[in-house]
A tleap script that builds the chain and sets N, CA, C and O, in Angstrom:
source leaprc.protein.ff14SB
mol = sequence {
  NMET SER SER LYS CYS GLU THR GLN ILE LYS
  GLU GLN VAL LYS CYS SER CYS LYS GLY TYR
  ASN LEU ASP LYS LEU LEU GLN PRO ASN ILE
  LEU ILE LEU LEU CYS ARG THR LYS LEU HIE
  GLY TYR LEU ILE ILE GLN ALA LEU GLU LYS
  LYS LYS LEU PHE HIE GLY GLU ASN PRO ASP
  PRO ALA GLY ILE TYR ARG THR LEU LYS ILE
  LEU GLU GLU LYS SER LEU ILE GLN SER GLU
  TRP ASP VAL GLN GLU THR GLY ALA PRO ARG
  ARG VAL TYR SER ILE THR PRO ALA GLY LYS
  GLU CYS LEU GLY SER TRP ILE ASP THR LEU
  GLU SER TYR GLN ARG SER ILE ASP GLY ILE
  ILE ASP GLU ALA ARG THR ILE LEU GLU LYS
  THR GLU VAL THR CILE
}
set mol.1.N position { 33.484 63.630 26.877 }
set mol.1.CA position { 33.919 64.518 27.750 }
set mol.1.C position { 34.808 65.525 27.099 }
set mol.1.O position { 35.486 65.129 26.151 }
set mol.2.N position { 34.893 66.664 27.440 }
set mol.2.CA position { 35.730 67.873 26.883 }
set mol.2.C position { 37.104 67.636 27.259 }
set mol.2.O position { 37.495 67.096 28.295 }
set mol.3.N position { 37.908 68.171 26.155 }
set mol.3.CA position { 39.199 68.194 26.449 }
set mol.3.C position { 39.777 68.809 27.829 }
set mol.3.O position { 40.651 68.333 28.553 }
set mol.4.N position { 39.066 69.959 27.978 }
set mol.4.CA position { 39.331 70.672 29.344 }
set mol.4.C position { 39.156 69.733 30.661 }
set mol.4.O position { 39.965 69.701 31.589 }
set mol.5.N position { 37.934 68.959 30.578 }
set mol.5.CA position { 37.568 68.256 31.673 }
set mol.5.C position { 38.677 67.146 31.875 }
set mol.5.O position { 39.224 66.989 32.966 }
set mol.6.N position { 38.996 66.331 30.681 }
set mol.6.CA position { 39.972 65.283 30.491 }
set mol.6.C position { 41.384 65.781 31.151 }
set mol.6.O position { 42.067 65.126 31.938 }
set mol.7.N position { 41.644 67.004 30.683 }
set mol.7.CA position { 42.898 67.518 31.218 }
set mol.7.C position { 42.793 67.797 32.812 }
set mol.7.O position { 43.692 67.426 33.568 }
set mol.8.N position { 41.837 68.358 33.195 }
set mol.8.CA position { 41.875 68.386 34.864 }
set mol.8.C position { 41.871 66.930 35.470 }
set mol.8.O position { 42.480 66.679 36.510 }
set mol.9.N position { 41.294 66.165 34.905 }
set mol.9.CA position { 41.170 64.863 35.638 }
set mol.9.C position { 42.698 64.200 35.478 }
set mol.9.O position { 43.141 63.511 36.397 }
set mol.10.N position { 43.366 64.405 34.449 }
set mol.10.CA position { 44.828 63.923 34.255 }
set mol.10.C position { 45.509 64.747 35.434 }
set mol.10.O position { 46.196 64.133 36.250 }
set mol.11.N position { 45.343 66.073 35.539 }
set mol.11.CA position { 46.179 66.896 36.556 }
set mol.11.C position { 45.897 66.353 37.804 }
set mol.11.O position { 46.857 66.107 38.533 }
set mol.12.N position { 44.604 66.084 38.252 }
set mol.12.CA position { 44.552 65.471 39.603 }
set mol.12.C position { 44.941 64.132 39.712 }
set mol.12.O position { 45.178 63.660 40.824 }
set mol.13.N position { 45.041 63.429 38.644 }
set mol.13.CA position { 45.660 62.190 39.058 }
set mol.13.C position { 47.113 62.118 39.154 }
set mol.13.O position { 47.711 61.135 39.592 }
set mol.14.N position { 47.610 63.085 38.773 }
set mol.14.CA position { 49.050 63.474 38.920 }
set mol.14.C position { 49.356 64.546 39.811 }
set mol.14.O position { 50.374 65.226 39.684 }
set mol.15.N position { 48.498 64.721 40.718 }
set mol.15.CA position { 48.889 65.633 41.588 }
set mol.15.C position { 49.965 65.345 42.856 }
set mol.15.O position { 50.171 64.274 43.427 }
set mol.16.N position { 50.539 66.566 43.085 }
set mol.16.CA position { 51.612 66.279 44.258 }
set mol.16.C position { 51.254 65.507 45.239 }
set mol.16.O position { 52.054 64.805 45.856 }
set mol.17.N position { 49.838 65.573 45.511 }
set mol.17.CA position { 49.445 64.580 46.771 }
set mol.17.C position { 49.610 63.133 46.506 }
set mol.17.O position { 49.676 62.375 47.474 }
set mol.18.N position { 49.681 62.687 45.360 }
set mol.18.CA position { 49.694 61.295 44.745 }
set mol.18.C position { 51.265 61.042 44.822 }
set mol.18.O position { 51.634 59.868 44.856 }
set mol.19.N position { 52.160 61.998 44.850 }
set mol.19.CA position { 53.592 61.709 44.895 }
set mol.19.C position { 54.184 62.139 43.537 }
set mol.19.O position { 55.323 61.799 43.216 }
set mol.20.N position { 53.395 62.894 42.742 }
set mol.20.CA position { 54.141 63.432 41.480 }
set mol.20.C position { 54.878 64.724 41.818 }
set mol.20.O position { 54.888 65.094 42.992 }
set mol.21.N position { 55.478 65.415 40.905 }
set mol.21.CA position { 56.144 66.537 40.852 }
set mol.21.C position { 57.236 66.704 41.816 }
set mol.21.O position { 57.536 67.828 42.219 }
set mol.22.N position { 57.866 65.615 42.219 }
set mol.22.CA position { 59.088 65.512 43.106 }
set mol.22.C position { 60.473 65.467 42.571 }
set mol.22.O position { 61.458 64.941 43.087 }
set mol.23.N position { 60.368 66.184 41.319 }
set mol.23.CA position { 61.581 66.249 40.614 }
set mol.23.C position { 62.893 66.711 41.211 }
set mol.23.O position { 63.983 66.442 40.706 }
set mol.24.N position { 62.703 67.531 42.481 }
set mol.24.CA position { 64.005 67.832 43.271 }
set mol.24.C position { 64.724 66.535 43.722 }
set mol.24.O position { 65.947 66.539 43.866 }
set mol.25.N position { 64.026 65.491 43.934 }
set mol.25.CA position { 64.477 64.317 44.334 }
set mol.25.C position { 65.551 63.678 43.233 }
set mol.25.O position { 66.430 62.920 43.645 }
set mol.26.N position { 65.457 63.990 41.897 }
set mol.26.CA position { 66.502 63.709 41.122 }
set mol.26.C position { 67.996 64.104 41.344 }
set mol.26.O position { 68.938 63.378 41.028 }
set mol.27.N position { 68.107 65.311 41.912 }
set mol.27.CA position { 69.376 65.704 42.316 }
set mol.27.C position { 70.329 64.779 43.333 }
set mol.27.O position { 71.480 64.439 43.061 }
set mol.28.N position { 69.605 64.442 44.570 }
set mol.28.CA position { 70.442 63.644 45.319 }
set mol.28.C position { 70.679 62.139 44.720 }
set mol.28.O position { 71.705 61.496 44.946 }
set mol.29.N position { 69.645 61.691 43.967 }
set mol.29.CA position { 69.634 60.494 43.316 }
set mol.29.C position { 70.697 60.405 42.239 }
set mol.29.O position { 71.264 59.322 42.093 }
set mol.30.N position { 70.976 61.276 41.587 }
set mol.30.CA position { 71.872 61.476 40.422 }
set mol.30.C position { 73.240 61.425 41.345 }
set mol.30.O position { 74.057 60.541 41.088 }
set mol.31.N position { 73.470 62.234 42.273 }
set mol.31.CA position { 74.538 62.443 43.194 }
set mol.31.C position { 75.160 60.926 43.498 }
set mol.31.O position { 76.279 60.450 43.306 }
set mol.32.N position { 73.918 60.377 44.062 }
set mol.32.CA position { 74.238 58.920 44.764 }
set mol.32.C position { 74.870 58.028 43.603 }
set mol.32.O position { 75.938 57.430 43.734 }
set mol.33.N position { 74.050 58.007 42.400 }
set mol.33.CA position { 74.645 57.241 41.321 }
set mol.33.C position { 76.039 57.628 40.884 }
set mol.33.O position { 76.839 56.701 40.755 }
set mol.34.N position { 76.433 58.805 40.648 }
set mol.34.CA position { 77.825 59.209 40.569 }
set mol.34.C position { 78.667 59.210 41.477 }
set mol.34.O position { 79.839 59.437 41.177 }
set mol.35.N position { 78.325 58.971 42.748 }
set mol.35.CA position { 79.284 58.453 43.869 }
set mol.35.C position { 79.723 57.182 43.748 }
set mol.35.O position { 80.832 56.885 44.192 }
set mol.36.N position { 78.956 56.297 43.161 }
set mol.36.CA position { 79.323 54.844 42.787 }
set mol.36.C position { 80.178 54.799 41.715 }
set mol.36.O position { 81.233 54.172 41.809 }
set mol.37.N position { 79.825 55.469 40.549 }
set mol.37.CA position { 80.776 55.247 39.436 }
set mol.37.C position { 80.609 56.441 38.430 }
set mol.37.O position { 79.803 57.312 38.754 }
set mol.38.N position { 81.190 56.555 37.409 }
set mol.38.CA position { 81.002 57.373 36.288 }
set mol.38.C position { 80.113 56.840 35.247 }
set mol.38.O position { 80.291 55.744 34.715 }
set mol.39.N position { 79.125 57.666 34.963 }
set mol.39.CA position { 78.026 57.333 34.215 }
set mol.39.C position { 77.766 58.122 32.911 }
set mol.39.O position { 78.120 59.299 32.983 }
set mol.40.N position { 77.272 57.768 31.836 }
set mol.40.CA position { 76.838 58.665 30.634 }
set mol.40.C position { 75.232 58.589 30.841 }
set mol.40.O position { 74.598 57.701 31.412 }
set mol.41.N position { 74.804 59.636 30.288 }
set mol.41.CA position { 73.329 60.004 30.511 }
set mol.41.C position { 72.408 58.651 30.447 }
set mol.41.O position { 71.729 58.276 31.402 }
set mol.42.N position { 72.472 58.046 29.330 }
set mol.42.CA position { 71.492 56.920 29.112 }
set mol.42.C position { 71.609 56.072 30.389 }
set mol.42.O position { 70.617 55.787 31.060 }
set mol.43.N position { 72.804 55.695 30.688 }
set mol.43.CA position { 72.987 54.673 32.019 }
set mol.43.C position { 72.363 55.534 33.251 }
set mol.43.O position { 71.924 54.836 34.165 }
set mol.44.N position { 72.268 56.798 33.401 }
set mol.44.CA position { 71.710 57.386 34.524 }
set mol.44.C position { 70.390 57.186 34.544 }
set mol.44.O position { 69.801 56.779 35.545 }
set mol.45.N position { 69.751 57.496 33.288 }
set mol.45.CA position { 68.215 57.515 33.087 }
set mol.45.C position { 67.595 56.020 33.445 }
set mol.45.O position { 66.528 55.827 34.028 }
set mol.46.N position { 68.593 54.917 32.916 }
set mol.46.CA position { 68.174 53.395 33.086 }
set mol.46.C position { 68.224 53.277 34.669 }
set mol.46.O position { 67.354 52.609 35.228 }
set mol.47.N position { 69.157 53.869 35.363 }
set mol.47.CA position { 69.343 53.442 36.812 }
set mol.47.C position { 68.165 54.142 37.616 }
set mol.47.O position { 67.548 53.517 38.479 }
set mol.48.N position { 67.908 55.315 37.336 }
set mol.48.CA position { 66.730 56.152 37.605 }
set mol.48.C position { 65.334 55.350 37.535 }
set mol.48.O position { 64.508 55.344 38.448 }
set mol.49.N position { 65.210 54.708 36.368 }
set mol.49.CA position { 63.888 53.954 35.954 }
set mol.49.C position { 63.861 52.905 37.027 }
set mol.49.O position { 62.849 52.675 37.688 }
set mol.50.N position { 64.977 52.290 37.179 }
set mol.50.CA position { 65.055 50.919 38.158 }
set mol.50.C position { 64.717 51.510 39.642 }
set mol.50.O position { 64.293 50.716 40.482 }
set mol.51.N position { 64.870 52.700 39.942 }
set mol.51.CA position { 64.713 53.128 41.526 }
set mol.51.C position { 62.994 53.265 41.732 }
set mol.51.O position { 62.490 53.252 42.855 }
set mol.52.N position { 62.342 53.372 40.709 }
set mol.52.CA position { 60.772 53.501 40.821 }
set mol.52.C position { 60.591 54.677 41.622 }
set mol.52.O position { 59.937 54.478 42.646 }
set mol.53.N position { 61.002 55.867 41.430 }
set mol.53.CA position { 61.041 57.232 42.164 }
set mol.53.C position { 59.508 57.791 41.721 }
set mol.53.O position { 58.814 58.428 42.514 }
set mol.54.N position { 59.131 57.508 40.523 }
set mol.54.CA position { 57.788 58.057 40.121 }
set mol.54.C position { 56.587 57.324 39.801 }
set mol.54.O position { 55.973 57.439 38.740 }
set mol.55.N position { 56.271 56.553 40.776 }
set mol.55.CA position { 55.231 55.845 40.933 }
set mol.55.C position { 55.233 54.869 39.759 }
set mol.55.O position { 54.156 54.802 39.167 }
set mol.56.N position { 56.095 54.198 39.360 }
set mol.56.CA position { 56.328 53.174 38.252 }
set mol.56.C position { 56.114 53.937 36.873 }
set mol.56.O position { 55.698 53.325 35.890 }
set mol.57.N position { 56.389 55.193 36.836 }
set mol.57.CA position { 56.446 55.865 35.597 }
set mol.57.C position { 57.933 56.170 35.376 }
set mol.57.O position { 58.710 56.391 36.305 }
set mol.58.N position { 58.277 56.165 34.065 }
set mol.58.CA position { 59.643 56.343 33.921 }
set mol.58.C position { 60.005 57.818 34.100 }
set mol.58.O position { 59.169 58.593 33.637 }
set mol.59.N position { 61.024 58.338 34.647 }
set mol.59.CA position { 61.561 59.793 34.609 }
set mol.59.C position { 61.648 60.250 33.287 }
set mol.59.O position { 61.940 59.505 32.352 }
set mol.60.N position { 61.354 61.712 33.145 }
set mol.60.CA position { 61.450 62.272 31.894 }
set mol.60.C position { 62.895 62.500 31.434 }
set mol.60.O position { 63.576 63.287 32.091 }
set mol.61.N position { 63.372 61.953 30.479 }
set mol.61.CA position { 64.742 62.067 30.187 }
set mol.61.C position { 65.106 63.484 29.890 }
set mol.61.O position { 66.158 63.830 30.427 }
set mol.62.N position { 64.534 64.346 29.209 }
set mol.62.CA position { 64.753 65.650 29.060 }
set mol.62.C position { 64.927 66.433 30.451 }
set mol.62.O position { 65.820 67.260 30.634 }
set mol.63.N position { 63.973 66.077 31.400 }
set mol.63.CA position { 64.087 66.705 32.837 }
set mol.63.C position { 65.526 66.038 33.360 }
set mol.63.O position { 66.196 66.798 34.060 }
set mol.64.N position { 66.004 64.911 33.147 }
set mol.64.CA position { 67.200 64.277 33.631 }
set mol.64.C position { 68.350 64.991 33.264 }
set mol.64.O position { 69.221 65.285 34.082 }
set mol.65.N position { 68.407 65.358 31.779 }
set mol.65.CA position { 69.614 65.929 31.034 }
set mol.65.C position { 69.334 67.476 31.694 }
set mol.65.O position { 70.398 67.864 32.175 }
set mol.66.N position { 68.433 68.319 31.847 }
set mol.66.CA position { 68.324 69.323 32.410 }
set mol.66.C position { 69.055 69.450 33.853 }
set mol.66.O position { 69.872 70.315 34.169 }
set mol.67.N position { 68.570 68.388 34.654 }
set mol.67.CA position { 69.160 68.400 35.961 }
set mol.67.C position { 70.790 68.192 35.848 }
set mol.67.O position { 71.599 68.782 36.562 }
set mol.68.N position { 71.076 67.371 34.956 }
set mol.68.CA position { 72.585 66.922 34.759 }
set mol.68.C position { 73.268 68.428 34.575 }
set mol.68.O position { 74.234 68.821 35.229 }
set mol.69.N position { 72.664 69.086 33.691 }
set mol.69.CA position { 73.108 70.526 33.172 }
set mol.69.C position { 73.159 71.422 34.309 }
set mol.69.O position { 74.155 72.134 34.438 }
set mol.70.N position { 72.203 71.480 35.162 }
set mol.70.CA position { 72.170 72.263 36.416 }
set mol.70.C position { 73.270 72.007 37.446 }
set mol.70.O position { 73.924 72.883 38.013 }
set mol.71.N position { 73.388 70.632 37.616 }
set mol.71.CA position { 74.513 70.144 38.500 }
set mol.71.C position { 75.863 70.353 38.094 }
set mol.71.O position { 76.780 70.627 38.869 }
set mol.72.N position { 75.963 70.218 36.868 }
set mol.72.CA position { 77.342 70.721 36.176 }
set mol.72.C position { 77.665 72.118 36.406 }
set mol.72.O position { 78.758 72.493 36.831 }
set mol.73.N position { 76.609 72.944 36.092 }
set mol.73.CA position { 76.762 74.396 36.191 }
set mol.73.C position { 77.173 74.832 37.568 }
set mol.73.O position { 77.949 75.778 37.705 }
set mol.74.N position { 76.630 74.107 38.701 }
set mol.74.CA position { 76.741 74.304 39.903 }
set mol.74.C position { 78.218 73.677 40.328 }
set mol.74.O position { 78.607 73.740 41.495 }
set mol.75.N position { 78.821 73.208 39.519 }
set mol.75.CA position { 80.219 72.347 39.936 }
set mol.75.C position { 80.165 71.109 40.860 }
set mol.75.O position { 81.125 70.650 41.478 }
set mol.76.N position { 78.868 70.625 40.863 }
set mol.76.CA position { 78.541 69.397 41.645 }
set mol.76.C position { 78.912 68.289 40.984 }
set mol.76.O position { 79.386 67.355 41.631 }
set mol.77.N position { 78.755 68.192 39.522 }
set mol.77.CA position { 79.466 67.108 38.911 }
set mol.77.C position { 80.169 67.691 37.626 }
set mol.77.O position { 80.021 68.867 37.294 }
set mol.78.N position { 80.979 66.750 36.893 }
set mol.78.CA position { 81.648 67.275 35.906 }
set mol.78.C position { 81.464 66.317 34.851 }
set mol.78.O position { 81.150 65.181 35.207 }
set mol.79.N position { 81.596 66.547 33.635 }
set mol.79.CA position { 81.586 65.645 32.525 }
set mol.79.C position { 82.783 65.822 31.433 }
set mol.79.O position { 83.359 66.894 31.243 }
set mol.80.N position { 83.063 64.638 30.760 }
set mol.80.CA position { 84.060 64.532 29.604 }
set mol.80.C position { 83.437 63.841 28.531 }
set mol.80.O position { 82.406 63.199 28.728 }
set mol.81.N position { 83.978 63.916 27.403 }
set mol.81.CA position { 83.310 63.116 26.207 }
set mol.81.C position { 84.285 61.739 26.171 }
set mol.81.O position { 85.512 61.790 26.258 }
set mol.82.N position { 83.617 60.681 26.048 }
set mol.82.CA position { 83.988 59.374 25.766 }
set mol.82.C position { 83.820 59.177 24.458 }
set mol.82.O position { 82.684 59.022 24.008 }
set mol.83.N position { 85.014 59.151 23.592 }
set mol.83.CA position { 85.021 58.926 22.095 }
set mol.83.C position { 85.484 57.437 21.983 }
set mol.83.O position { 86.557 57.057 22.452 }
set mol.84.N position { 84.651 56.661 21.365 }
set mol.84.CA position { 84.996 55.372 21.261 }
set mol.84.C position { 85.336 55.206 19.501 }
set mol.84.O position { 85.100 56.102 18.691 }
set mol.85.N position { 85.790 54.182 19.235 }
set mol.85.CA position { 86.158 53.888 17.785 }
set mol.85.C position { 84.897 53.701 16.946 }
set mol.85.O position { 84.830 54.046 15.766 }
set mol.86.N position { 83.897 53.130 17.631 }
set mol.86.CA position { 82.597 52.997 16.963 }
set mol.86.C position { 81.535 53.813 17.870 }
set mol.86.O position { 81.835 54.273 18.971 }
set mol.87.N position { 80.425 53.920 17.354 }
set mol.87.CA position { 79.402 54.725 17.904 }
set mol.87.C position { 79.796 56.187 18.270 }
set mol.87.O position { 80.924 56.679 18.286 }
set mol.88.N position { 78.573 56.774 18.565 }
set mol.88.CA position { 78.803 58.364 18.995 }
set mol.88.C position { 79.404 58.531 20.115 }
set mol.88.O position { 79.328 57.701 21.022 }
set mol.89.N position { 80.129 59.704 20.200 }
set mol.89.CA position { 80.737 60.112 21.289 }
set mol.89.C position { 79.509 60.371 22.487 }
set mol.89.O position { 78.456 60.953 22.227 }
set mol.90.N position { 79.818 59.885 23.687 }
set mol.90.CA position { 78.970 60.139 24.926 }
set mol.90.C position { 79.658 60.896 26.065 }
set mol.90.O position { 80.801 60.731 26.492 }
set mol.91.N position { 78.782 61.702 26.439 }
set mol.91.CA position { 79.134 62.537 27.702 }
set mol.91.C position { 79.395 61.648 28.963 }
set mol.91.O position { 78.532 60.784 29.117 }
set mol.92.N position { 80.236 61.664 29.753 }
set mol.92.CA position { 80.229 60.703 30.794 }
set mol.92.C position { 80.520 61.726 31.930 }
set mol.92.O position { 81.335 62.647 31.881 }
set mol.93.N position { 79.636 61.365 33.045 }
set mol.93.CA position { 79.498 62.484 34.179 }
set mol.93.C position { 80.171 61.725 35.430 }
set mol.93.O position { 80.161 60.500 35.558 }
set mol.94.N position { 80.710 62.560 36.260 }
set mol.94.CA position { 81.300 62.139 37.629 }
set mol.94.C position { 81.062 63.119 38.480 }
set mol.94.O position { 80.922 64.300 38.160 }
set mol.95.N position { 80.999 62.598 39.775 }
set mol.95.CA position { 80.981 63.617 40.889 }
set mol.95.C position { 82.084 64.406 41.302 }
set mol.95.O position { 83.210 63.920 41.200 }
set mol.96.N position { 81.928 65.582 41.766 }
set mol.96.CA position { 83.128 66.493 42.120 }
set mol.96.C position { 83.146 66.505 43.698 }
set mol.96.O position { 82.155 66.144 44.333 }
set mol.97.N position { 84.291 66.925 44.301 }
set mol.97.CA position { 84.113 66.885 45.852 }
set mol.97.C position { 82.975 67.827 46.272 }
set mol.97.O position { 82.390 67.541 47.317 }
set mol.98.N position { 82.614 68.846 45.631 }
set mol.98.CA position { 81.447 69.760 45.998 }
set mol.98.C position { 80.294 69.052 45.710 }
set mol.98.O position { 79.274 69.365 46.324 }
set mol.99.N position { 80.252 68.079 44.824 }
set mol.99.CA position { 79.143 67.119 44.793 }
set mol.99.C position { 78.869 66.271 45.995 }
set mol.99.O position { 77.759 66.128 46.508 }
set mol.100.N position { 80.092 65.669 46.434 }
set mol.100.CA position { 79.768 64.838 47.608 }
set mol.100.C position { 79.436 65.660 48.586 }
set mol.100.O position { 78.536 65.285 49.337 }
set mol.101.N position { 80.035 66.895 48.806 }
set mol.101.CA position { 79.700 67.776 49.989 }
set mol.101.C position { 78.140 68.098 50.040 }
set mol.101.O position { 77.460 68.131 51.065 }
set mol.102.N position { 77.694 68.335 48.704 }
set mol.102.CA position { 76.088 68.554 48.484 }
set mol.102.C position { 75.430 67.338 48.878 }
set mol.102.O position { 74.475 67.411 49.651 }
set mol.103.N position { 75.844 66.172 48.418 }
set mol.103.CA position { 75.096 64.986 49.104 }
set mol.103.C position { 75.059 64.583 50.438 }
set mol.103.O position { 74.153 63.891 50.903 }
set mol.104.N position { 76.179 65.065 51.172 }
set mol.104.CA position { 75.907 65.184 52.663 }
set mol.104.C position { 74.984 66.003 53.113 }
set mol.104.O position { 74.252 65.709 54.059 }
set mol.105.N position { 74.923 67.259 52.391 }
set mol.105.CA position { 73.726 68.169 52.905 }
set mol.105.C position { 72.455 67.874 52.351 }
set mol.105.O position { 71.512 68.542 52.774 }
set mol.106.N position { 72.212 66.907 51.388 }
set mol.106.CA position { 70.970 66.490 51.173 }
set mol.106.C position { 70.467 65.345 52.238 }
set mol.106.O position { 69.275 65.145 52.472 }
set mol.107.N position { 71.508 64.648 52.829 }
set mol.107.CA position { 71.110 63.891 53.967 }
set mol.107.C position { 70.514 64.711 55.203 }
set mol.107.O position { 69.504 64.335 55.798 }
set mol.108.N position { 71.025 65.536 55.442 }
set mol.108.CA position { 70.461 66.375 56.510 }
set mol.108.C position { 69.364 67.136 56.112 }
set mol.108.O position { 68.547 67.385 56.999 }
set mol.109.N position { 69.120 67.620 54.845 }
set mol.109.CA position { 67.840 68.173 54.552 }
set mol.109.C position { 66.813 66.935 54.352 }
set mol.109.O position { 65.681 67.072 54.816 }
set mol.110.N position { 67.099 65.920 53.788 }
set mol.110.CA position { 65.855 64.839 53.581 }
set mol.110.C position { 65.594 64.299 55.024 }
set mol.110.O position { 64.517 63.763 55.281 }
set mol.111.N position { 66.575 64.437 55.970 }
set mol.111.CA position { 66.135 63.913 57.365 }
set mol.111.C position { 65.205 64.978 57.999 }
set mol.111.O position { 64.240 64.607 58.668 }
set mol.112.N position { 65.473 66.306 57.804 }
set mol.112.CA position { 64.529 67.341 58.294 }
set mol.112.C position { 63.254 67.217 57.799 }
set mol.112.O position { 62.257 67.344 58.511 }
set mol.113.N position { 63.209 66.883 56.174 }
set mol.113.CA position { 61.841 66.915 55.786 }
set mol.113.C position { 61.113 65.695 56.029 }
set mol.113.O position { 59.894 65.708 55.854 }
set mol.114.N position { 61.804 64.441 56.482 }
set mol.114.CA position { 61.160 63.442 57.013 }
set mol.114.C position { 60.740 63.604 58.377 }
set mol.114.O position { 59.836 62.868 58.772 }
set mol.115.N position { 61.236 64.431 59.152 }
set mol.115.CA position { 60.577 64.650 60.351 }
set mol.115.C position { 59.396 65.682 60.226 }
set mol.115.O position { 58.452 65.658 61.015 }
set mol.116.N position { 59.474 66.414 59.398 }
set mol.116.CA position { 58.342 67.440 58.959 }
set mol.116.C position { 57.241 66.798 58.488 }
set mol.116.O position { 56.108 67.144 58.824 }
set mol.117.N position { 57.510 65.687 57.568 }
set mol.117.CA position { 56.477 64.872 56.857 }
set mol.117.C position { 55.827 64.014 58.032 }
set mol.117.O position { 54.608 63.987 58.203 }
set mol.118.N position { 56.564 63.444 58.682 }
set mol.118.CA position { 55.989 62.608 59.957 }
set mol.118.C position { 55.154 63.509 60.845 }
set mol.118.O position { 54.062 63.047 61.180 }
set mol.119.N position { 55.452 64.614 61.247 }
set mol.119.CA position { 54.517 65.568 61.810 }
set mol.119.C position { 53.261 65.827 60.996 }
set mol.119.O position { 52.166 65.645 61.527 }
set mol.120.N position { 53.344 66.195 59.881 }
set mol.120.CA position { 52.141 66.508 59.147 }
set mol.120.C position { 51.392 65.115 58.981 }
set mol.120.O position { 50.187 65.184 59.224 }
set mol.121.N position { 51.825 63.987 58.651 }
set mol.121.CA position { 51.040 62.599 58.666 }
set mol.121.C position { 50.523 62.584 60.010 }
set mol.121.O position { 49.294 62.523 59.987 }
set mol.122.N position { 51.024 62.617 61.218 }
set mol.122.CA position { 50.272 62.634 62.362 }
set mol.122.C position { 49.252 63.450 62.807 }
set mol.122.O position { 48.341 63.112 63.564 }
set mol.123.N position { 49.450 64.628 62.270 }
set mol.123.CA position { 48.559 65.843 62.216 }
set mol.123.C position { 47.517 65.372 61.574 }
set mol.123.O position { 46.492 65.203 62.236 }
set mol.124.N position { 47.511 65.048 60.166 }
set mol.124.CA position { 46.572 64.712 59.273 }
set mol.124.C position { 45.582 63.571 59.732 }
set mol.124.O position { 44.359 63.653 59.615 }
set mol.125.N position { 46.313 62.413 60.308 }
set mol.125.CA position { 45.540 61.379 60.938 }
set mol.125.C position { 44.771 61.756 62.090 }
set mol.125.O position { 43.720 61.170 62.347 }
set mol.126.N position { 45.267 62.806 62.893 }
set mol.126.CA position { 44.410 63.073 64.084 }
set mol.126.C position { 43.167 63.860 63.621 }
set mol.126.O position { 42.048 63.550 64.031 }
set mol.127.N position { 43.375 64.900 62.748 }
set mol.127.CA position { 42.235 65.506 62.341 }
set mol.127.C position { 41.299 64.675 61.655 }
set mol.127.O position { 40.098 64.913 61.782 }
set mol.128.N position { 41.727 63.661 60.894 }
set mol.128.CA position { 40.780 62.931 60.021 }
set mol.128.C position { 39.947 62.044 61.054 }
set mol.128.O position { 38.728 61.901 60.970 }
set mol.129.N position { 40.728 61.479 62.012 }
set mol.129.CA position { 39.854 60.677 63.042 }
set mol.129.C position { 39.101 61.441 63.712 }
set mol.129.O position { 38.089 60.842 64.073 }
set mol.130.N position { 39.150 62.744 64.116 }
set mol.130.CA position { 38.387 63.517 64.834 }
set mol.130.C position { 37.027 63.909 63.917 }
set mol.130.O position { 35.895 64.069 64.374 }
set mol.131.N position { 37.395 64.011 62.632 }
set mol.131.CA position { 36.145 64.239 61.762 }
set mol.131.C position { 35.611 63.135 61.305 }
set mol.131.O position { 34.669 63.240 60.520 }
set mol.132.N position { 36.078 61.869 61.682 }
set mol.132.CA position { 35.477 60.495 61.245 }
set mol.132.C position { 35.659 60.377 59.747 }
set mol.132.O position { 34.714 59.843 59.166 }
set mol.133.N position { 36.659 60.758 59.022 }
set mol.133.CA position { 36.941 60.426 57.770 }
set mol.133.C position { 37.984 59.249 57.834 }
set mol.133.O position { 38.967 59.291 58.574 }
set mol.134.N position { 37.668 58.101 56.926 }
set mol.134.CA position { 38.512 57.159 56.959 }
set mol.134.C position { 39.697 57.110 56.098 }
set mol.134.O position { 39.562 57.690 55.020 }
set mol.135.N position { 40.778 56.576 56.316 }
set mol.135.CA position { 41.946 56.851 55.402 }
set mol.135.C position { 42.359 55.537 55.015 }
set mol.135.O position { 43.313 55.389 54.252 }
savepdb mol mol.pdb
quit
């Protein structure tokens, strides 16, 4: 099988229709974690891995650190260096008041998405039933 063909198959397997490429969901999940407690990056990654947000695949650590940087640039989170006597210094993240407000907005947005998604599901089921395609 050609490399191009293998790539196309892999892209189909990781299609958005299969639940992939939902990286924007990292933002509310990180805000939720930081609402509970301050965490350094590695602990955030571990907590997100436990949530099984990505069909059993671990989230991309580089993507998580990019998201943390974006959230910090937007003043939704802040960080400080935790310097221990042993080990490397670690950046510890915490949520800001603006981040808590943003998390509240995420609730509204996700509820709106959920209503839209429910409508899409209903419409897709109806049309598939009419065209005799089984789901």
